[in-house]
N, C-alpha and C positions, 0 to 999 in steps of 0.2 A: 429785183433781180435776187434770186437766191444764192448764195455761197454754201459749199460744205461745212465750212466752219461757222455757219451762223447758228446762235443760241445753244452752244455745245454743253453749256450747264445746265440747261432746262432738261430734265428726266420725263417729266409728264406735266399735262395740264388738267387741273381738276377744277370742275365748276364750283363758283361759291354760292352759296344760297344767301337771298336778299334778308334782311334781318327780320321781316314780318314772317317769311316762312320758318326761320327758327324759332320766332315766339309761338307761331303755331305748333311747330314739332315739339319744343321744349320749353312748355309755359312756365313762367316764374311762379315758385311758390310763395305763399303772403310772407313767409319768412324772409326769403330773398329779397321781396319788394320792400319789406320794413328796413333791411338792412342798407339797401341802398337808398330809400328815402332818408335815412337818418344818419348817415355816415358825413364825416367833415369832407367840405369841398377841398379839392387840391388847388393850389396856386400854381401850377406849372405854365 
């Protein structure tokens, strides 16, 4: 059942691309891949 006040704070819904699609569209540069591979690990 839908009410007039359902989701009043939602202005729009946008589709999110899956990670593999983002990697295809924006491939990581060699420099970026090296940065990620050699950065310290977080203990969060």
